[in-house]
N, C-alpha and C positions, 0 to 999 in steps of 0.2 A: 759558505761564507767563512771569513777568517775567524777561527775560534777564539783566539786571544783577544781580538777586538770585541767580540761579543761578550766575553767574560768581563772585560773592563767596563763596558757599557752597562752591563747588568749590575755590577757592583755600585756604579754611580746611581742607577735607578733605585737601588735598594736602600738608599739613605733615607731613614725615617725622619718625619717631622719631629723635632725634639719636644719632649714633654718637659717644659721648663720647670714645672713644680716638682716633678718626680726626679729630675736629673740633679744629682747631688754633687757631681764633679764633671769637669770638662774632660772629654776623652782626648788625650794627646799622646805624644811619643812615649812608648813604654820603656822605661829604664829598668831593665831586669838583669839579675845576675843568675846565670845558669849553674846548676849543680853538676852538669856533665858537658862534655864537648860534642855530644851528639844532638842532632835535631830532635825536637819534641813538638807535638801539636801546639802546646802552649807557646813555645818560642816562635813558631810559624805565625800564630795569630797575633803575636806582639809586634810584628813587623809593620812599619809604615809602608803604604802602597802609593807610589808616585803615579799620578794620572796625567791630565792634560797639561800643556804648556803653551805659552804665547810670548812673543818678543815685542819689546817696545818699538815704536816707529824708527828710532835711530839704531836699533839693534844692540843697544848697550846693556839692556836689562832683560831678564827672563822671569816671568811669573809662572808658577806651576802649582798644582794641587797635590796634596798628600792626604790619604785617608787612613785614619787610625781606628782600631777596633778595641772595644772593652768586652772581655768575656763576662765579667761580673755584671755589667749593665746590659749585656746582650745587644749592644748598639755600635754603630759606626759614627764617625765624625770627620768631615772633610774640611781641610784648612788651606789657606792660600799662603804661598811663600814666594819670596823674591830673591834674586841674586844678580850680580853683575855677570856679563856674558863670559867672563873668564872663570866663573865659579866663586869668586870672592864676594864678600859682603852678604852672605846668606842671612836672612832673618824671616821669621814668621810674621805675616801681616795680620792675620785674623786669629784672635785668641778668645772669642766668646763661645757661648754654648751652641750657637747656630752652626749648621753646616753651610759652607760657602764654596762655590765652584764656578766653572765657566768664565774665567777671567778674560777681559778684553781691554786693551789700552784705548782710551778715548781722549778727546780734547788735546790732540797733538802730543799725547804721551804724558800729560800732567796728571791724569786721573786713570784709575783702574775701575772698570765696571765689572760686576759679578752678580751671580744669583745667590741670595742668602735666604735661609729659612727663619731668620730672626722675626719674631712675632707669630710664627707658626705657619705662614703661607709663603711659599717661595716667591720672591720679587726681585726686580733688578735694583741694585744699589750701586753707588760709586764711593770711592775714597781716594785720598792722596796716595802717592806711591810709597809713602812711609806707613800707611795704614790708618792715618788720622783723617778727621773730617768725614766720617761715614754719613751717607745720606741716601734715603730711599728715593728711587726715581720712578718706579711703576707702582700702581695701586689697583691691580686687576683683582676682581673679587675672588676668583678661583685660582689665582697664582699664575706663575710663569714657568714654563718648562725649559726655556732656552731663549737666546736672543742674539742679534748681531746688529751693531750700529753701522750706518752707511759711512763710507769714507769721508764725506763732508761733515759728518756728525749731526746732521739735521733730521735724520730719520732712523727708525729702528724697526727690525723685524722681531716679533715676539712669537713664541710657541705657546699656545693656549689650548686647553681641552674644550671641545664642543660636544653637545649632546647628539647622539645618533640613534635612530630607531629603525635602521635599515634591516637588521636581522633579528632584533628583539623589539616586540611591540611596546609602546609606551604603557606604563602602569595606569590603572584607574585611579583617579584622584581621590575617590572616596574609599579606597582600600590601601591606605598608606603603610599599613603594617604587613601587607602580603609580601612574601618573598618569592612568589611564583613568577616565572617569566614565560611569555608566549613566544616561541621561536618560529620565525618565518622563513629563514634562509641560512645558508652556511656561513661560517666564520663568525658565529655568535660568541665564540670565545677564542682567545689567542694567547698562546704561551702559558699564562698563569692567571688570566682574569677574563670575566665576561665583558664583551665589548659594548659598553653603554655610552662611552665617550671616546672620541678619537682626537688626535692632535691636528690642529690647523695652524697656519702661519698668518699673522696679522701685521699689517703695516701701520705704524704710528709716527706722528711727528714728535720731535724733541727740540725744545727751546733752550736747552742747556741747563734747565732747572728741574723739569718734570716731563715725563713721557705722557703724551696726550691720552686722555680717556677715550677720545674718538678714534677708533681703530678700524681699519679695513681688513676684512677676512678675505684672503686671496682665493680661498676655496669655498666661498659663501654658498650655503645651501647644498653643497656636494658631500656625499657620504664617503669621501676619499681622504687619505691621510698624507700629511707632511708635517714632521718626519714620519717615515713609514714604520709601522709596528713590525716586530716588537722591540727592535733595538736602535732605531734611527735617532740621531741627535742633530745638533746644530751644524754638523758637517754636511748635511743634506740640503742646505741653502746658502747662497752667497750673493754678495753685491758686485755690480760692475764698478770699475774704477771711477766712473763719472757719477756714481750714486743714482743713476736713472733706472737701472734694470736689476731685477732680482731673478736669479736662476735657482730653480729648485727641482727636486725629483718627486714624482708622484706616480702611483699605480692607480689609474682611473678605472677601477673595476670594483665591483661589490658582489656579495653573495657567492653563488656558485662560480661565477667567472673569476672572482678574486681567489677563490680556494684552489683553482687548478692552474693559475697563471703566475709567472714571475715577471711579466712584462711591465716594467715601470719605465717612464720616460723623463726626459729633462725638459722643463718648461721655462720660458723667459717671460716675466711680467714687467710691463712698461709702467712705471709709476706715474708718468705724465698723462698718458691717454687711457690707462686701465686695460690695455689689450694683453692677451696671453698667447704665446706662440709655442708650439711643440717643436723642439729642436731635433727630435729623433726621427719623426715620420713626416712624409709629405702631406701637404694640406689636403683634407678630404679623405685621408686614408681610412679604409675599412678592412678590418682583420678578417681572414677567412674563417668560416665556421669550423668548430672543433668538436670532437667527440670527447666529452668530459670523463668517460669511463676507461680511457686508455692513455698511454703516454703520448705526449705531444712530439716526441722525438722524430717520428716519421710522418707527422701530419702536415697539411699544407701550410700551416702557420710558420713552420720552420723550413719551408722549401720555396720561399719567395725569391724571385730573381733580384729584386731591389733590396739593398741593405736598409732595413727598417728598425734596427736595434730592438730585436724581439725579446731579449732577456732583461735581466736587471740592469738598469742604467742609474747610477747613483753618484752622489758627492761631486757636483759640478763646481768648477773654479774658473773664473775669468783669468786670462793672462794679464799681467800688470799693465800692458799697453791697451787692453780692451779689445784686441783684434781676434782673440780666440776664446773658446770655452773648452776646457778639458774635463773629462769625467771618467769614472770607472764603468766598464761596459761588458756585459755577457752577451754572447751571440744568440743563444737559443732560449726560447720560451719554455718554461716548465722545468728547467734544469738549474737548480739553485747552486750547484757546485761546478758549473761551467767555468772555464778559464776566464778570469777577469782581465780584460785588456784596457789599456789607456787610450781612450778615444779623444781625438782632437777635431774640433769644428772650426773652420775658418768662417767667421761671421760675414765677411765681405763676399766671398765666392760661394759659400754654402757647401764647400767641399769637406768631406769627412775622411779622416785617416786614422790608422791605428799604429801607435808608436812603439808597441812592445811585441810585435809579431815574432821577433827573433828570440824572445824570452819565453820559452815553452812552459810557463807557469803563470800564476796569478799575481797581479799587482794588488798589494794590500792597502797602501796609502801613498799619497804623492804631494808635491808642492812645486810651485813655479820658481825658476830663477828670475830675478827682477829684469833681466834682459829680454824676457819673453821669447827666448830662443831655445831654452833648455828646461827640462823638468827633472826632478829627482823622485825616485820611488823606492819602496821596499817590496820584496817578494821572496818566496821560499824556493831554494834550489838545493837539492841533496841535503834536506833536513836542516838547513840553516837559512834564516831570513836576513838578507843583506840589503845594503843601499846601492842603488844603481842610478846612472845618469842616462838620459836620452835627449837627443836633439830632435828637431821637428821632422827630420828625415827618418827617424826610427832607428838611429844608430845607438845601440845600448852598450854601456860600459859599466862594469862592476867597480864600486869604490871601496868596499870593505871586505874583510875576510875574517876567518877565525870561527871558533865554535861558539857562536852567539846567535841571538835573534835581535835584529834592529827593528824599531818601529817609530811611529810619530815623527816623521822627518819634517823639519822646520828650517827655513832659510832666513838668516838675519845677518847683515853686515859682513857679507862674504864668508859666512860660516854656516855649516849645517849642524843643527841641534837635533839629537835623536834620543830616544830612550833605548836602553839595551838590557837584555837579561840573558840568562843561560840556565841550564839545568841546575847549576850550582849557585846562582846568584839572582836575586830579584831585581826589578827595574831600578836603574839610576839614569841620570841624564849625562850625555856625553856630547862633545863637539869635535868637529874637524873642518879643515878648510874646504870650501865648496869647489875650489879649482880641481879639475879632474886629474888624478894621478893614478899610478898603478896600484898603490896602496895608500890608504888614508892615514894621517897622523892623528890618532885618536887621543882625546883628552877627557878624563873623567871629571865632571863638574860637581856631582853630588855623591854623598856617601850616606844615604838615608838610614841604612841599617848597619852601619859599621860597628856600632856598639853591641849588636847581637851577633853578627857574622864573625866578629873577631874572637868570639868565645866558642865558635863551632869548627869542627873539622869535617869537611865535606868528603864524600867518597869519590874516588876517581871515576871519570866518565870516559869510556872508550868507544870509538867508532869501529864497528865490525861488519864486514860484508859477508853475507851468507849466500851460498849457492842454493837456489830453490830446487825442488824436485823436478821441475821442468827446465832447468838449466839457466834460469835468470839470476842476476845479481841483486841482492836486496840489502839495503843499509839498515843496520840495527844499532841502537845505542845500548850499551851494557854499562850499568851503574853498579859499582862495587861498594861494599860497606866501608865506612871509615875504619882505619887500623886493619885493613884487609890483610889476612894471612893466607897465602896460597897453599900452605900445608894443611889448612883446615877445610872442612866441607860446610857449605852454606846452603840453606834452603833458598830456592830461587823462584821468582815470580815472572810469569809471562804477562805483560801489559797489552791489552787489546784496545786499540784506539777507537774513538767514536767518530761521529761526523755524518756518514761514514767516510767522508772525503776531507778530513782535517789533518794537517801535517803532524807527524811525530818529529818535531823540530827541537831546537834548544829551548823549549818552552819552560817557564816557571809557573807552577800552579800552587794555589793555596789549599787545594784538596788532594788532587792526584800529583803529589809532590814526590818525585823519584828519590830525592835526597832524604826525605823523611822515611821512605820505605827502606832505603839502604841503611839508615841510622839504626833500624831495628834488626840489623844483621841479616838482611835479605839482599841477594843479588837481583837486580831488575833487568829484564830483557825487554826492550821496546822496539819492535820491528816496524819498518816502514813498508808494510805489506801492500799488496795490490789495492788500488783505489785511493792512494794518497798522492797529493800534489808534490811537485818538485822533482819528478822523474820522467816527465814527458806525458803527453796526452794519452798514449796507449796504456801506460801503467795506471794513470788516473781513472780511466773509464772502464777498466777491466772488471770493476765491481758492479756496475749497473746491471741489474737483472741476474747477478751471479753471487748473491750473498753467501751461498753455502759452498762455493766452488774453490777456485784457486786461492782466494784470500784466506780461507780457512786453512788450506794446506800450507800457505806461507807462514802462518802462526806456528804450526807444528814443525815446519822446517827450521824456524828460528830457535825454538826451545830445544829441539833435538841437537842442533849444532852446538849451542852453548853448553848443553848438558854433557857433551863429550869431555869437557874440561874436568880435571881431577878434583878441583875445589867445589864443584857443583854436587850437591846431595840429590842424586837422581830419584831417591825414594821420597823426597819431600819437595815437590814442585807444586806451585800454586798458579792459578789463572784468574786474572781480575780485569774488569773493564766496565765502562759506562756507555749508555746510549747504544750505538751500534756495537761498541765494545761489550755492552751487556748482552746484546743479541749473540755476539760471538761466544760469550761465556755459556749461555744457555745451549747454543748449538754444540759447542765442544764438549759439554757435559755428556752428550750422547754419542760422541765420536772421538774420544781421546785415547782409547785403548789403554786405559789405566795409567796414563802418563802422570796425571795430576792427583794430588792428595786432597785438594779442596778448591772451591770456586767462590768468587764474589762477583755478583752482577748488580750494577746500579742503573736504575731507570732503563732497563733493557727491553727489547722486543722479544716476547716469549712466543706469541702466536701471530705470525705475519698476516694471516687472513683477518683476524680481529683488529690488527693494527690499521688495516685499510679503512675499517669502519669507524675507528675511534679517533684517529689523529685529526688535527684541524687544518693543516696545510696540505691539501690533497695533491698538489703538484709533486710532492715528495714521494708518496707511495706509487703514484701513477708512473713516474719516471723510473724509480728504483725497482718496483715490483712488476712493472710492465702494463698492468691493466687491472680493472676491478676483478675480484674473485669470481664473479658470476659470468665473466666473459669466457666462454668455452672455446677451446681451439686456438687461443692466442698464446703464443710463447714469447713473452717479453716484447710484444708489439713489433716484431720484426727486427729486433736488435741483432747485430752480427753474431754469428756463431763463434765459439771458441775454437782453438786449433784442433782440439780433440773431439769436436762434435757440437751439437746444438746446446745452447744454454738451458739449464734446468730452471723451470718456473719456481720462484722462491716460495710459492704457496705449498708446493708439494714436498719441500724440504724444510718446512717450518720447525723450529726447535721443539715445539710442544708435541710433535709427532714421534719424538724419540725418547720420551720420558721412560719408556720401558727399558731403556738402556742406562738410565741414570743409576749410579752406584757410589757417588762421591759426595761428601758433605758440601752444602752450598748455602751461602748467605745472600739473601735478596734484599735490596735497598730501594726505596721508592718515595717520591714526594707526591702527596695527594693533590697538589696544585699544578702538577705536571700535565699540561694538556697536549704536549707534543707526543708523549708516550704515556698513556694513562696508567695510574697506579694499579689498575686491575691486572696489568701484565705481570708486575712483580708479585702481587698477591696470588695470582694463578700459579706462577712458578713455585712459590713457597708451598702452596697447598698441594701441588702435584708431587713435590719432593716428600712431604709428610705422608701423603697417602701411599707413596711408593715405598716408604720405609727408609728413606734417606735422611740422615741428620741434616737439619735445616733450621735457619733462623730468618726472621723478617724484621728489618728496621724500617719503620714507616714514619714519615714526617708529614703531619697534617697541614703544616704551614709553609712547606717548601715546594719549589717548582722543579724544573729539570736539573737545577743545580741546588747546592746547599749554601745559603748565603748568611744565615744568622750565626754569630760566633759560637753560642753554646751548642747549637745543632752541629756546627762544624767539628767541635771538639768531640761530641758524642759520636759522630760519624767516624772520626779517626780512631777513637778508643775501641769502638765496636769492630772496625776493620782489622786492627792489629790483634785484638783479643781473639778473633776468629782465626786469623792466620797462625798465631802462636799455638792455639789449641791443636791444630791439625798438622802443622809443619815443624813444630819444635817438640815433638813427642820424646 
């Protein structure tokens, strides 16, 4: 899945309910004066982070969210802002202590509805477009996680949490202080929490004054989610233009079946007769039996003659004329990094088609043209995320170019509104005419962090194509320090990407920030090694079942190539990465032939066999590792062989098997609430290094998951990161 979308969603979910008594000041835009023109962790955390945006019905105004962070209070605060469509008239709409998000224009554009944490429990509120006349609309006991009003304004879909005991038995009422849980099936925990509640969508009436307390649960009595855990939001359900039908995505599986499958479908709920129809599969469909101990890649479920949308199907949207539903679709069950296609269903004929077959990469997000004959989408190609147009025949045209990543495409009043960032600049909002041209006329509408960016000098970012050891061409980003002097020698970092199939594009990160690394006088080498999207399906899928093969050599080819430059200090090379990048660090620690002087691994897989038993989403190790460790004689479940022979089973080349070759200082970082890759992996690697006699440190976060989201933890992460690098690379 697209990592930048996941990160944005997680930041939104991390907004804490404000402690109104303890909060002494409202967290807003940080007006800071820097003592240097180089990026610092403190400067990075002072930046406002633009999130979602929505247009008024006439397209004349844009409302958007900005999240601000206080290191002192260790909190975030999200506010609503409005501007005219040309970027003029900017003003902040919400100024209280509550976090406010998910804006939507209602009542013909005269009001803005939103979720507010005012009072401690998230509820739906409304206000005038100038921020006045605030009024609470929903009064749900446990709060609201998201919402969407119907086009006619008479109904609303609410996201609410419901109790579930599918995998965790209900507690005894006479033992209220017991913390024990009786686990009965898989997926009893997900991402960073134990699954005791799940989100459902509820239908309620709205009389213009208050959302009705009588609400219909569209998944009543079912142990299934909508939006889907762990990152789904309001983009996963939408209304038909006539306000009669709600389309939503749902994975109707639980327990073991849920853990091994990515098969979610699109459903249509008729608000008039209460019926629900699956838009992905034929009526009465029965999935073939599967072996849960091996990859689904070559099982019958992925070899059916009829197109049954066996992978992830998400984010449905009706066409403005109501004739079509479009959604994001993966072809194969069990493969979460499959290419995401733009699927189109003709509701009259029942015909399905795929509009982005000529685009050999994934669609990240999309929107309709009001003419219902065109769609706009974003996707990565050659390490840049651009905006594209497609008609209903699947004729795709690229609309933007440059060294940027575009996202959050929105159509309003013949304009496309997008967020855009790069390695050197965080998100701002831009617009350009929706009419298809060879190159778009881009206009910047916001300058959220101009007061900070204006004080900083960014390092130059260069595209470099490296010839791999097997003759392939690999794109690398090389980021140079500000005030770079080619006559000097600089310590250099190899960045190992996670995912393992997430792009090394023009992304901007608030933790793995290349410009922050460069500002400490490091050259950063970020290769698009095998397994990353944007270079065709063969390149993308070369990593499955081959964690320790060509992709590892790609890393070494990249650093070896850049290290030939006279300004690279070959005696002081570092290797850093998180998630699969952390696995890469642990593996390279035993296979680097003394290239590197230190390593940093964050939330990495140290023992692939143990990872199979520990992680919660079992489709991931099944597909990537091939099968359960006890399945003897299976080599990656029949996955195709490499050009130079059969793929090596990842269990036999696990990083922990090469600790005897470790001889280089290593810093291990992990979050104890990381249920994707348990903290035992990082702790085991640290202990192995210490027992081996290798200098090592462990940075452990008891309250963080696979990411680091709290401001003070983030600062600690960055200080520890650079202290370790400086210790070993700036001797």
